[in-house]
N, C-alpha and C positions, 0 to 999 in steps of 0.2 A: 405871409400870404403866398400860396403856390402860384407859379407863373401860369399865365393863360395859355391854352393850347395854341400852337402855331398853325398858321394857314399853309396849305400845300404850296410848294414852289411851282409857279406856272411856266417857268422857262423851259424845263425839259418837256413839258406837254406841248408847248407851242413849237419847239424845235422838232419833236417827234412827229407832230402833225404835218409840218412842212416837208419833212423827209418822206412821209407816207404819200403826200400828194405827188412829190417827184417820182416816187416808185410807181404809182398808178399811171402817171404820164408815160414813163418809160415802157411799161408793159403794154399800154394801149398802142403806143407808136413803135412797137418793137420792130416790125418789118421795115418801116420807113427809116428808122434810125441806123440800122446796119451796125457797123463797128462802134458807132457813137454810143450804142446801148451799153457796151462794156465799160465805157468811160463813166456813164451815169451810175452804173452799178458800183464802181469803185468810189464815186463821190458819196453815194448813199451809205455804203458800208463803212467807209472811212469817217464820215461825219458821225455815224452812230457810235464808232469807237471813241471819238473825241467827246461826244456827249456823255458816254459812260464814264470816261476819265474824270470829267468835271463832277459827276455825282459821287464817284469813289473818294474824291478829296474831302467830301463833307462827312464821311463816316469816320468812326474812331475804333481803335482796338482791332479785335478780330473781324469786325464788320468791314473795316477798311481793307484788310487782306482779302476778304471775299470780293469787294468791289474792284480791287486792283487786278485780281485774277480774271474776273469777268471782262474787264477792260482789255487785258492782255489777250484773252481768247477772241474778242471781237476784232482787235487790231491784227492778230494773225489771220483771221478770216479775210480781212480787207487786203492783207498782203497776198493771200492766195488768189483773190480776185485780180490783183494787179498782175501776178505771174501768169494766171490763166489767160487774161486779155492779151498779154505780150506774146504768149505761146500760140494763141489762136490766130494772131495776126501773121504768123510765119508758116503755120502748118495745121493739118488736122490733128487735133489734140488726141493722143492715144489714151487707153484706159489707165495707164500708169504714166503720169507726167510730173514735172517739177512742182506744179501747183498742189499736188497731193501732199507734199511735205508740210507747208503751212496750214493746209486744211486739217490734216490729221493732228498736227500740233494744236490747232485751235480747239478742236473737240476735246483733246486731252487736257488742256488748261481749263476749259469749262468744267470738265469732270473734277479737276482739282478744286475749283471754286465751290462746286457742290459738296465735295468732301469736307471742305472747311465748315460749311453750314451744317453738315450732318454730324461731324465730330465737334459738337458745340458744348458738350457737357464739361463742367469744371473738373470733375473727377476723372482719374485715369481709367477707371473701369469703363466708363461710357465711351471714351475714345477708342479703347481696344475693341469694344463691342461693335462700334461703327466701322472700324477698319476690317474686322472679320466679316461683317455683312457685305462690305464693298468687295472684298476679295472673293467671297462666295458668288456674288452676282457676276463678277468678271469671269470666273472660271466656267460657270454654267453657261453664260452667254457665248463665250469663246467656243465651248464645246459644241453647243447646239448649232451655231452659225457655221462653224467649220464643217460639221457634218452636212449641213444644208448645202454648203458650197460644193461639196464633193458629190452629192447624190441628187440634188434637186435643181441643178442647172444654174447656180449663181456664179460658177467659175467662168472666167473670160475665155477659156479655151486657148489662151496664149501662153505667155511666159509665167514662170513661178512668181515673179515680182508682181505681175498684174493680178494673179489670183490672191496674193497676200494683201495687196492694196484693197481689192474689192471686198475681201473678208474683214479687213481692219475697220472699215467704216461702220458696218452694222454692229460689230462687237462694241466699239466705242459708243455708238448710239444707244445700244441696250444698257450699257453701264450707266450712261447719263440718265436714261429713263428710270432705272432702278433707284438712283440717288435722288432724282427729282420727286419720285413718288414718296420717298421717305420724308423729304422736306414738306411735301404737300400735306401729309397727314400729321405733321407736327403742330403743336399748339402755338408756336412762335414763328410760323411761316411768314407773317407780315414783316418781321424783322429782316428777313433775307430776301426781300423783293416781292413776296406774296404772289398776287395775281399776275403782276408783270413778269416775274421769273417763270411761273408755271405756263403762262400763255405764250411768251416769247420762245422759250426753249422747246415747249411742246410743239409749236408750229414749225420750228426748225427741224425737229426730229421727225415729225410726220412727213415733211417734204423730203428729207433724206430717204426715209423708208419707202416712200412712193417711187422714187427713182430706183432704189436698190432692188425692189421687188418687181420692177418692170411695169408698174402701173402707169408711169410717165417715162418712157424709155429714152426720149431725146433730151440730152443734157442742156441743149439750147432752147428748150421749150419755155416760153415766157411764164407759164404757170409755176414751174419750179423756181424760177428767179423771183417771182412774186412772193412765194412762200418764204424763201431764204431772206429776202430783203425786209419784208414785214417782220419776220421773226427777229432779225437783227435789231430793228428799230425798237420793237417792244422790249427786247432783252436789255437794251441800253437804259430803259427806264428803271430797271430793277436795281441799278447801282445807287440810285438816289434814295436817301433815307426817307422813310414815311414821316408825315407830320407828327410832332410830339403831342402827347395828351397831358399837358400840365407840367412837363419837365423836359429839359433838352434831350432830344432823342440821340444826338450824336455822342452824349456822354453816358448813355445807358447801355449796358450789355444785355443781351437777351437772358431772360430768366431760364434757370435750369429746368428742363422738362421734369414733370412730376410722374411720368409713367413708371410703373413698377416692373421689375424683372420677374415675370411670372414663369415658374419652372416649366410647365407643360408646353406652352407655345415656344419657349426657347429650345427645348429638347426637340420638338418637331422641326423647327427651323434647322437644327443641326442634322437631323436624319434625312429629311425629304430631299435635299440636293444630292444625296448619295444614290437616289433612285434614277437620276437622269442618265448616267452612262448605261445602266441596264435597260432603260426604256429605249435608248437609241439603238442598242443591239437588237432588241426585239422588233424594231421598226426598219430593219435593214431591207431595202427593196429587193435584193436578190436572195434574201433568206439565208445567206452564208453564215452570218453571225461571226465574222472574223473580228478579232479584237485588234484594233489598230493602236499604234503607239500613242496617238493623241488621246484616245479614250482611256488608255491605261494610266497615262500621266495625270489626266484630269481626275480620274478616280482616286489616285493617291493623294493629290492636292486636296480634294474635297474631304477625304477621310481625315487628313491632317487638320483641316479647318474644323471639322466636327469634334475632333479630340480637344482642340484648343478651346472651342466654345463650351464643351462639357466641363473642362477643367475650370474655366472662368466661372461657370454657373456654380460649381461646387465651392469655389472660393468666395463667391458673393454670399452664398447661403451660410457658410461658416463665419464670414465677417459680420453678417447681419445678426446671427445668433450670439456671437461674442459681444457685439455692441449692445444687444438687448439685455444680456445677462449683466454686463458692466453697469448699464443704466439702472437695472433693478437693484443691484448691490449698492450703488451710490444712493439711490432713493431710500433703501432700507436703513443704511447707515445714517443718513441724514435724519430720518424719522426717529431712530433710536437715540441719537445724540440729543436732538432738540427736545424730545419728550422727557428724557432723563434730566436734562437741565431745567425743564419746567417743573418736573415732579418734585425735585428737591425743595424749592421754596414753597410749593403747594402743601407739602407735608407740614411745614411750619405754620402755614395759614390755618390748616385744619386743626392742628394741635392747639394753637393759641385760641381759636374760636371755641373749641371744646372747654378750655380752661375758663374762658370768659363766660360761657353759658353756665358753668358750675358756680359762679359767683352770684352776688346779690345784684340783680338788675331790675330796673323798672320795666313796665310792659313795652314801652317804645324801644328801649335799649335791647331787650331780649328779642324783639321782633327783628331789629337790625342784625343782631348776632346770629340768629337762626337763618336769616337770609344769606349772610356770608357763608355759614357752614353748608347750607343747601347748595349754593352756587359752587362752592369749592368741591363738594362731592360730585356734582355733575361734571365739573371740569376734570376731576380725577378719573371719572369713568371714561371720558373721551381719551385721556392720556393712556389709560390702561388698554383701550382698544388699539390705539396707535402702536403701543409697545408690543402687544400681542401680534399685530399684523406685521410689524417690522421683523419680529423674531421668526415668524413663519416665512416671510419673504427671503430671509437669509439662509433658509434651509437649502441644502444642495438638491438639485433635481433628483427625484426618486427617493429622497430621505425626508420623511415627515417628522413631526414633533415626537420627542421621546415619550413613551408610555410607561408609567410606573403603576404597577398593579398592587392593589390592596383590598382588604375586605371593606365593602361599602354596604351600609344598611340603607336600602333605597327609600323606605318609608321615612326615615329620619332625614335623608337628603332632600326628598321632595318637600317635606314640611319646612325645612330651612329655606329652600328656594322660594316657596310661597310666602313665607314671612318677609324675606328680603325684598321681593318685588312688589309687595302690597302697597297700594297708594293710600296713605292715611286720609287724603282729601277726597277720596271716593268710597265712602262706606257702602254704597250701593253695589259696588263691583265685588263679586264673590270669587274667591280662589279656592278651588276644590281639588283634592288630591285623591287619586285612585291608584292603589298599589296592591298587587297580590303576590309580590315577590319579596320575601323578607330581606335577603342579603345576597350579594354577588361579589365576584372578584373583578374589579375594574379600576381605572384611573379616576380617582375621586375628583381631582382638580379639573381634569378635562371635562368630565361628565357634568360637574357642577357649573363650569363656565358655559357650556353649551345650553344647559337648561335655564340658566339665568338669562342668557341672551334671548332665547326663544320666549321665555315667560315675560321678560321686560317688554319685548315688542308686542306681545299679546295684550298686556295691560295698556301700553301706550296707544295702540290702535283700536282699542275697544271703544265703542260709541258711548256717549254720555247716557246716563240713566241706568236702570238695572241691567246688569250683564253678568257674565260668568266666564272665568278662565279655568280650564281643567288641565291638570298635570297628571299624566297617566304613565304607569309602568306595569306592563303585563307580560307574563310568560307565554311564549309561543313555541311551536315545534322548531323553528329555525333560530331562536334566541329570545332576547328580551326586547320588547317593543316599547319605545318611549314616544309619547305624543304630548304635544301642547296644542290645545284647541281653544279658539276664541270665537266670539260672535260679533266681531268688529266690522270695520269698513271693507276688509278683504283686499285682494290684489287683482288688478286687471290681467286678463289672460296674456296680453302681449308682453307684460313685464315678468311673467313667471320664468321665462328662459334666461333672464339676466338677474334674477333676484339674489343669486349667490355670488354675483360679481362684486369686487371691492368698490366701495363708494357709490353703490347703486341705491336709489331712493324710490319710494312708491311713485312719486311724480315730482315735477320741478318745484312744487310748493310745499312738499312734505318736510323739507329741512326747516323751513320757517315755522310750519305749523306744529311739528312734533319734535324737532331737534334730532340730534344723532349724527353720526359720521357716515353711516352706510357701510360700516365694516363688520357689524355684529354677525350677520348671516354668513359673510365670507369667512370669518374666523371660525364660526361654528361648523361650517361645511368641511373645512380642512381638519379640524379637530376630530369630527366624527369619522372622516376618512382615515385619520391616523389610528383610530380605535377599531378599524375594520368594518365600518358601516358606510352608509350613504344617506345624507340628509335630503329629504324629499318634502314636497309641499303640494297641497291642493287648496284651491281657494276659489271663492265666488264673490264678486263685488257686492258689497252690501249685506253679505251673509256670514262673513268671517273666513278664517283660515285654519288649516290644520297642518302642522309640521310634525314629521315623524322620522324615526330612524330605528333600525334593528341592529342590535349588537349581539354577537355570539359570546356571551359571558359565562364563565364557569361559576358554578355554585360553590361556596366554601364547604370544606369537609364538615360533614355533620358531626357535632360534638357527641361524645359518649354520654351515657346517662349521668345525671348529676350525682355527685358524691356528697352525701349528707352526714355530717357529724351529729350524732344523737347524744345529748347530755340531759338525762332525766334523773329524777330523785328516788328511784326505786326500781327493783328488778321487774316488777309487774308493768310499770309505766314504760320502762325501757323496752320490754318485750312487745308491748302494744305499738309503740312508735316504730320499732323496727319492722313489725309485720305490715303495718300500713304502708310504710315506705317501700318495702320490697314488692308489695302488691301494686304500687304505682310505678314500678320499674326503676326505682332509684337504687343506688349503691349505698349501703349503710356502712358508716365508718364510726368506730368507737374509740379509736386512739387519736387524740388531738395532734399527734406528731405526723400522722399520715396526711397527704394532700386531700383537700376537700373544697367543695364549692360553697356550701351553705351550712349553717348550724341550726339544728332544732334543739332548743334548750328551754328548760323551765326557768322563768324569771328569777327564781330564788338561787339558781345555780349559775346565773350569768356572770357574776364577779369572778368565778373560778376560771373563765375562758379568757385567754390572752391572745387569740389568733386574730387574723385580719379579714376573715370571711364574714359576710352578713349573717346576722342572727335572726331566725324566724321565731316569733312568739305567737303561737296559735292558742286560741282559747280552748281550755279543756272542758269536756272530753274532746279528744282529737276526732275530727271528721275528715275523711279523705279529700273531699272537694275543697274545703277551706285550706287544708295543708298544701294541696297542689297549687292553688292560687297564690298562696304566700310565697312558695318556693319560686314560682315563675316570676313574680314581681321582684324578688331579690336578685334573680339571675339576669334580668334585663339590664341591670345597672352595673354589674360587675362581671369579671371573668374569674376563672378558677385561679386560686393562688394558694401556695403552701402556707400553712400556719407558721408565721414567724415566732421566734422564741419569745420576743417581748413586743407587744403591740397593744395600743389602746383598744379597749373593748368597743365595738361598734354599736350604734344605736339599733335597737331591735326593729325589725320590719313587722308591723302588726297587721293582722287580717281579721 
């Protein structure tokens, strides 16, 4: 049972409230307290540092380091108040005084605490990113404020040390503000103090800038001290861990941020800081445009940071691509190995079930055996899809599946596909083939695989009742167009853009209702692409779908006119047969030793022929139409072959 959420600790709240009351009393009675006011300031800031230390002890790991640095920053601030009070009791405090040392150290340590929170990612890349961001902020802030100090009157007009001190405060404040904003927009800001950190440090920085910009010029103004003391009190609350939500907060490290490194924003962040030096030169009050050493050094540093950031971006992209390719290879190898191991015993299951069905079984046993065989075939189809997909995934980028070209009779191929995908349980669903292209040169295996996938889906998603699935192959100007059309349930328009993605289904329930892996269309799309086409789809819900692709396929070389061996029983009959054949455009052969495609022979002379070509026996007298039909029938089942010396006489083809 998970632990119950813990209640927030009331001690820091009550202590902070007491210190806030003391702060208000000090500010209200500022004029009457005199030098005692400095003592009360030290009491408030010192107590806030002690309160922060107590909270830091309750944190763990990196969060404890964050709390310790916050405590150290508040403690240094209290030390600065002590030094300032001691110096003010002896003289008028100058612009550069010993108190500035702990004050500047205080802000520097607070920036270090913020950097710990910013550099919070577990990976090294995130740490380097945060460090480069922080350095960019520092350089830009230093450049802008140094320029302001020289031209817009922030300089003290005194010593170089005074100018340096006055410039260092806004530079550190701007750095702290930049880091604070990065924490504020993070998803885990509550882990690092959340509202307490943002409010406390924000109040402190606003007070600093109010003084540095001359909005409140008197350093002893109670309003400035009110802002600094309240900021210190609120900041002390940030070291205390927030209440846990069902688990001990002090044992839990912040989650790694989920923000992605997007290339365009990262490149802009690299380039935009480089425009700051140019902008400062364009804004020169005297228009001289003199390039000062500070601007030159800052430009070089910003350019170096931009180069580092760009190199890191390229490394991230390369690492991400390599990781994705490695994951894809591992997935493909796993699929190939597992499906191969499953396929081996499945071959045994299918083989044994076929032997079982060939035996004598009673109706119930036959029903069981047919169920085993049907289920096994379905499982083998899934395994084949997985193997095909794994093979395609293992292809190197830019290298698709190999294509093996051969002569393909499209009409025969479409008929085979139609017979294979026909559902015996749905006699009302018609499969129709339309083909006006006799034969082409193509990869028969790839083409058959694609058509089987498309036709199987068309049958599967056709609605119950009378319906029709059409397989079409037509010749067009740009190639051979293949189409599979159904009048089924169709596809929603929102799903058309992902229908060729692996493992995609029509909807969340289609896997249960229709089965399948969602790989068929993905495999088909890649195979069509390997053959030089693009698989496309148009669909309307409730009206059906149309899948098509166009392939630029060569036609096979047209064969020459058939060579017909004439074997007749007389010179007159021989002359008549040769005349009709020549009129039909055939080549007449009279020597059985010459190559020939078909034999025209009188049945009485058939035993004298020992070749391997089909024999045409046409009723006498010969008629050209009957003779041509008989020759065409014989040639559709055989190819030209030379007459072997000894071969059994073939059965005659009658017409």
